[in-house]
Structure formats: structure tokens, C-alpha cells
N, C-alpha and C positions, 0 to 999 in steps of 0.2 A: 504493499500499499504506499503511495506517495502523496506528497502535498507540497504546495508552493509556500515558502516563507517570505515575509515581506521586510524583515529586519536585516540590515546589511545586504550583501549581494543576493539577488533573487536566484536561488538554486533549487533544484528539485531534491528532496530528501526522503529518505525512508522513515516512516513514522516509528518511533520507539515508544514502548510502554515502560515508564520508569516510576519507581515508588521510592520516596524518601520517608524514612521512619524516625520520628522524634522521641523525646523522653516521656511525653505524656504528662508533664508537670505544668507547663505554661501553655496557653492557647496558641494555635498557629492559624492565622498571623497573630503576632503578639499584640496585646492591647496597649502595652507600654514597654517595659524592659523585656529582654529575652534575645540575646545575640544569636543563639543557635536557631531559635524559632524564626527570627528574621531571615537568617540565612536560608533555611528550608523554604520559607515563603518565596524568596527571591528565585530560588531554583525553579520552583513551580511556575512562577510568573514568566520567567524567561524561557523555560523549556517550552511552555504552551505557546508563547509568542513566536517561538522558532518552529512551530508546527508539530511538536511532539505531545504525547499524552503523559501527564504527570499526575500522580496520586500522592497524597500525604496521609500517613497513618500516625496518630499521636495518641497513644494510650500506654498505660502502665501495665496492661493485662497481656501477658505472652500469648495466651490462647486467641485473643482477638487479633493480634498481629498475624499469627499463623493462618487463621481463618480468612482474614481479609486478603492476604497475599495470595492465598490459594485461589481466590475467586477472580483474581485480576489478570492471570496469564501474562506475567511480567517478563520483559526482556532484561531489565535492570532493577535490582533492589539496592538501595543505598542507605545504610544504617548508621545513624548518628548517636544511637543510645548504646553505651557500652554493655548494658545488661542484656542486650539482644544480640551481641556479637556471636555468641555461641550457637544461635540458631539460624544465622544468616544463610548458611548453605542448605538449609532445609525448607527454605521459603518458596521454592519452585521457580525462581528466576534463572534465566540463562547465565547471568553474570551477577555476582554480589560484591558490594563495595562496603568497606568499614571506614569510619572516620571518627576519631576521638577528639573532643574538644576540651578534655580534662588535662590541664597542664601538669598535674602531679604524675601522670602516667609516664612522663618522659624524664623524670628525675632518676639519677643513678640508683638510688635505693629501691626503686620500684621496677628494676630491670626484669626480674623474674616474672612479676605480675604482668608487665607489658608483653613479654614474649609469649606467655600463656594466652593472653587475650587476643593477640594477633596471629595465633597459630591457624593452620589450615591453608586453603588455596585462594581465599578471597583477595581481591584487589584492595589496596589501602589508599584512600585519599589523604594526602599530606598537606596540611594547611600552610606549611612553609618548607623551605629547603632544609632548615635546621632539623625539623622533625623527620624529613626523609633521611638525612645523614644519620640521625640517631637510630633510626630503625635498621638501617643497613649495618650499623655498628653492632646492633643487637642480633644480627644474623638473619634478618628478613631478606628474602631475595629481591634484588632491585627491580626485577620485571613485574613484581606485584605492586610496585609504588608509583604513584603519579602525583603531580602537584595540583592542588585545587585551592587557590588563594581565595580568602574572603574579599568580597567586592563592595562597591558603594553605588548608590542609585544616582547617576549623573542627571537622570531625567527628573529626579525628585529633590535633590539637594540644592537648596537655594544658594546662589552665589552673588556676592557683591564685592567690588573692590574698594568700597567705602563703608567699612563696618561701623556700627553705632558705638561699639565699645573698643576702640583701638588700643586702649591702655590696659585691657583686661585679657587674662588667660582663662581657659576653662579646663576642668578635670571632669571628664564624662565617664563615670564608671560606678557600678554598684559599691556602696560604702562597705568595704571589707578590709580586714587586716592585710590580706595578701595584696590588695591594691595600694596600700601604704599612703592613703591620703593624709594620715596623721603626721607624716613627715613635713607636710607643706601647708597645713591648714592655717597656720599663723601668717601666711603671705596674703595680705588683704587684696591683692591684685588678681588673685585666682578665685573664680567661682566654682563651686562643687555641685554637680548635678548627678543624681543617682538614687535608687531605692536604698532605704535604711537597712543597716545591719545592726548587730548588737553594739551599742555605743561603747561598752567596756572592752569587747574583744577588738573592735576597730579603733579604739582610743580616739574617737571622733566626737566633737562637740556640735550637736545639731542646732544648738541655740545661736551660734555665730551667724552673722548676716550674710556671710559668703556661702552658706549652704542654701541652695535654691530648691531643694526637693527633687522629685522625680518628674521628668518630662515624658509626655507622650512621644511616639515615634515621629508624628507630624511636627511637634514642637522642635525636636532634634533637627529634622530636616530644614525647618524654617529659621530657627534662631542661632544655629551653630556659626553661621557665616558672620555673625555680628561680633565675634571675638577675633583676637589677633593670632592666638595659637592655642594648641591643646597640650596638657601636661599629663603624662601617664607614667608613674614610676613603679609599676607592679613588680612584686618579687618573682612571680611566676605568670607567664602567659604562653599561649600557643601561637595565636595570631589575632590580636585584638581588632574587632570591627571598628572601634571608635577612631582608630588612626586613619583608616581608609575614608571614613566619613568626614573627618576633620579636613583631610587633604582635598576631598571633593568640594568642601565648602570654602576652600582657599586659605585654610589655616596652616601655619607651620606646626611642627610637632617636636616636643621635648619628651624623650622616652627613656626608660631604663633599658639596659641591655636585653632583658627578657622580652620587652615589648616592642623590640625593633624589627620583628619578623617581617620580611618582604619589602622593607624599606631601603632605598638607596641612601646609605648613611654618608655618602660623600657630598650630598646636596647641601647647600647652605641653609635651607630651611628645615633640615632634619638634624636634630641635636640629640646625641646619646650620652646620658649620664652614666659614667662607669660605676659599676657596683661598689667599688671601693670608695666612692665619694658620694653615694646616694644619701648619706646622713649628714653630709657637710652642707649645712643650710645656707651659708654665704655663697658657696660655690654654685649650688643648685639655683639660688635666686639670681645670681649673675648670668647663668646660662639661659634661664627662662627670659630675662629681660633682654639679653642680646638676641635670642632667637625671635622674640617678639618684634624688635626693631627691624631685623632683616626680613622677616616674613611679611610684614606690612608693606614693604617695597616690592614684593614678588608674588602677589596674590594671583595674578593671571597665569604666571608660570607654574605656580603650585596647582592650580585648577587643571592646567594642561597636563602636567605630570600625572595627576590622579586619573584623569580620563584615559590617558594612555595605559596606565598600569592596573587600575582597579575598576574601571567601568564594567558593570555587570553584563551589559550587552555584548562586550567583547570576551569576557571571561567565559561566558556560557558557550560561545562557539568553540573554544578550545576544550571545554568539558565534553561537548558533543562529539568532537573528533576523537577524544580519548575513549568514550563509550563505544563508538563505531569500531575503533581499533580492538577493544576488548571483545566485542561481539565477533569480529573477524577471527581472533584467536580462538574463541569458543567454538565457532563453526569449524575451523580447521581441526581442533581437538575432537569435536564431536564426530566429524567425518572419519577421522583416523580410527576412533574407538569402533565405529560401525564396520569399517573394513576389517579390523581385527576379529570381530565377532563372526563375520562372514567367512 
């Protein structure tokens, strides 16, 4: 079965039946926060816009996952929930893909757990080259791995080269100890946006005027561009969505080493705080202010870089090419198996 797609070059494509499986905790699409949920929804939107059939299963119940997949006659199943990795190859799809968004998985002390979780013959979507390298180091066959970067919506992210708050930075992340907002909350020129976590664990003071609460996704898309730059000093990240969205909105970024995935760190509007200096408040403040000044002069260049590297409309075309290559490999393997039986 074939169809004409209208986004990017008009080419005839074979329709694929693809299912993305979420965690079943937050709704898809997300009502507010939810990076993985937003990612899955963007996959669905862009795959359908490219002429393919995309389904989303978002439940905590394993039996429902199995039953729904069995009814769909899938070409591809892409599992984002680690709890379902073990059943991925039983879901009836021609090709199965695993993708972990849990940063702790890739820490050295969890090597055995990661190897066990990724065992089998499923393909693995790596959110960054660092994750791909880590899995190869753990013994995963390179041919099972492919890069699947997080993207941003160029069509939805508002952009202006004259922000309303050029003297301000923003930290856009759930308030968690791992995100380390507590290290920089006393910098009044940074606004903090994100859902609340335990104030004692996060060491965060919600009464301070620079905490603005949680924004809806629509607010993020509209309001982010009114800042000069984004600050994210997380201790552990896989590939943060907020950096892609900030760049798409024309902001520079100041990030920890862990949050620098997929970024070209040689660019003047990308500043990386070395882990050895992340608690040096004077140094961090200096880097943030310097990045702010530089980024305000380069907003159009920042937006162009983001469109080139993180536009979902472009990323999805590479994703589709990867799927088609996997299905070709599956077809070759299936044909060989049939020949052996005969």
C-alpha cells in the first residue's frame, strides 16, 4: 500500500504501521509536563503527517499492551517504558525498538542492570551518541543501535529577535535534586519554571519570586523566546528536551556536562559548565551572564542552528529511513529462515 506525503519532497512511500508504547503514568499528549509523553506525541504527529499509521499505547497494564498490539498487525513497535522491554519481542511486530529515557541506566554502577534490560535482538534507539557509545562499551552489538535525537517543534515554538526579558535567564525543568536548581536559585536573574518536587529533597524555596510555577506546553512554546538563555545544570541527563526547545526559541544554553547531549559545544551560544566547577557560584554566574550577552546578539543564528539540527520535520525523515532499513533487514532474515526450512 502506498501514499503520497506532502511534507518535504513529494515522494511515494510504503505505509508503515508503527506503535509507540509509553509509561502509562501521564497522558499523551501531555496536559502540562511530560518530556517522554511529548516526544511520543510528536512521533505520532509527524509519522502520520508523513503518510504512515502510528498508534500510541499508554497504560501500566502489561496485558493491555499485549492485547492491543496483537490487534494492530504492526510493522514496528517502539517501546519507551523500561518495564515492557522484556515483552517487546512477543508483541507481534516485525521489528521492535527499545528506548530508555532513564539517565541512571547509563551510570557505571548500573552496568549489569542495563545489559540485562537491553538483552535480546531488539533495536535500540539512542537519544545521543554518548548513549550509543556507552552501550557499545557494555557489549551491545553496534548494528542494533541507531541515533534518535529529541527534537523541537519549529512550527510551534514562537521566535522573536527582540525578547521581552533580555536581562533574564530561565531554568525549565521539574524541580528535582537531580536537576540541581538549588545551586543557582539565589541568582535573581534566573526564573525557574517546572512542576514542584519535595522542597526538602530538592533544597528549593518555592516562596522566592523567581519561581514561576509550572507552565502548560502552549505557554512554553509561546513564552520561552522572551528570555535570553536557558540554564540546565542537571547531575544526570540522557538528552534533555528543554535544550532543543530553547534553541528553537532563539535562546543560548548554559548546561552541565551531562546535559550537553547532541549540542555542538564549539558554538559561542553553547556554554558547558565543567562538573568540577558546577558548585562554584561566582564562576557559574559569570558564564551565565557572558552567554546571555553573546546569545542576545545571535538569536537568528541560534534559531537557524536549531532548525537544522532539531526540527522534528527533518528528524522524522531520518527515523523513517531507519525503520525502512530495519524492515529490509527483517525481510532478508525472514526470507533466509524460510529457505532454511524448505
